[in-house]
C-alpha positions as MATLAB code, in Angstrom:
seq = 'MRLTTMGRRSGKERTAILGYYEDGPNLVTMAMNGWAEAEPAWWLNLQAQPDATVKLPDGSRTIRGRAAQADERERLWARWREMGDDVDGYATRRTSGTAVVVLEPR';
ca = [
      10.504    1.259    0.241;
      10.609    0.021   -3.576;
       7.830   -2.134   -4.096;
       8.360   -4.020   -7.269;
       4.656   -6.179   -8.575;
       4.509   -8.177  -11.487;
       2.275   -5.737  -14.867;
      -1.184   -7.002  -14.568;
      -1.540   -6.484  -18.409;
       1.942   -5.950  -19.775;
       3.583   -9.179  -17.257;
       6.464   -6.509  -16.802;
       8.064   -5.881  -13.619;
       7.431   -2.292  -11.816;
       8.352   -1.229   -9.039;
       7.410    1.889   -7.260;
       8.637    4.474   -3.968;
       6.028    4.383   -1.204;
       5.858    5.672    2.305;
       5.023    2.582    5.172;
       5.340    1.984    8.390;
       6.243   -1.558   10.343;
       2.959   -3.238   11.858;
       4.280   -6.217   13.740;
       6.096   -8.333   10.611;
       3.921   -6.163    8.151;
       4.215   -3.416    5.532;
       1.712   -1.194    5.551;
       1.387    1.176    3.467;
      -2.346    3.357    1.178;
      -2.472    2.771   -2.110;
      -3.517    6.556   -2.812;
      -2.626    8.719   -6.129;
      -1.720   11.785   -4.384;
      -4.936   11.600   -3.822;
      -5.903   12.006   -7.182;
      -9.842    9.985   -7.700;
      -7.782    7.519   -9.789;
      -6.132    3.468   -8.046;
      -2.107    3.935   -8.644;
      -1.011    1.469  -11.162;
       0.733   -0.408   -8.317;
      -2.176   -0.846   -6.424;
      -4.068   -2.432   -9.393;
      -1.398   -4.551   -9.802;
      -1.271   -6.073   -6.344;
      -4.608   -6.947   -6.190;
      -4.406   -8.689   -9.777;
      -1.097  -10.792   -8.695;
      -0.800  -10.041   -4.499;
       2.526  -12.166   -4.321;
       5.455   -9.278   -5.128;
       9.451   -7.883   -3.460;
       9.884   -5.413   -1.768;
      13.153   -3.824   -1.192;
      14.193   -1.790    2.370;
      16.984   -0.285    3.426;
      18.174   -3.563    5.359;
      17.188   -6.030    2.134;
      14.465   -7.355    0.284;
      11.780   -8.955    1.305;
       9.101  -11.131   -0.339;
       5.396  -10.991    0.453;
       1.442  -10.820    0.066;
      -0.259   -7.659   -0.834;
      -3.978   -7.061    0.679;
      -6.432   -4.083    1.813;
      -7.437   -3.679    5.253;
     -10.876   -4.758    6.239;
     -13.042   -3.817    8.874;
     -11.626   -2.738   12.379;
      -8.015   -4.199   11.344;
      -8.044   -0.709    8.869;
      -9.608    1.696   11.436;
      -6.624    0.892   13.658;
      -4.081    0.915   10.330;
      -5.733    4.430    9.490;
      -5.114    5.583   13.018;
      -2.234    5.175   13.335;
      -1.449    6.950    9.950;
      -3.027    9.750   11.734;
      -0.664   10.463   14.493;
       2.114   10.392   12.542;
       0.963   14.183   11.657;
      -0.853   13.795    8.144;
      -3.466   15.024    7.619;
      -5.350   11.537    5.971;
      -8.868   11.659    6.505;
      -8.551   15.858    4.886;
      -6.749   14.644    1.936;
      -9.049   11.109    2.553;
     -11.840   13.920    1.629;
     -10.433   14.336   -2.051;
     -11.732   10.661   -2.703;
     -14.715    9.676   -3.432;
     -13.657    5.865   -3.840;
     -12.251    5.965   -0.271;
      -8.308    5.431   -0.312;
      -7.118    1.176    0.945;
      -4.662    0.699    3.904;
      -2.431   -2.031    2.381;
      -1.449   -4.148    4.188;
       2.306   -6.229    2.513;
       2.301   -9.586    4.737;
       5.502  -11.802    4.455;
       5.866  -14.738    3.067;
];
């Protein structure tokens, strides 16, 4: 998907291409920067201004982004694990943890 956020400092639109999966009406992605320590700019922008848009093969949607918490985070993380990626292994490269980001329809 293409996620378009508002730059937290510039105020300009910024677009990032992200992997995702659908969870009911929500889209789920991870706030990772190639598993590097720094948070990705799109996630910092989304935290500052949670309203954004996504472009998918079937069209565009307006969304509101947030970090999954507690049991929801564990459930969504487990789904990434089921897809065959070694998310647990990669996550150990980051001391700050990796946010599981939920993009809810607005």
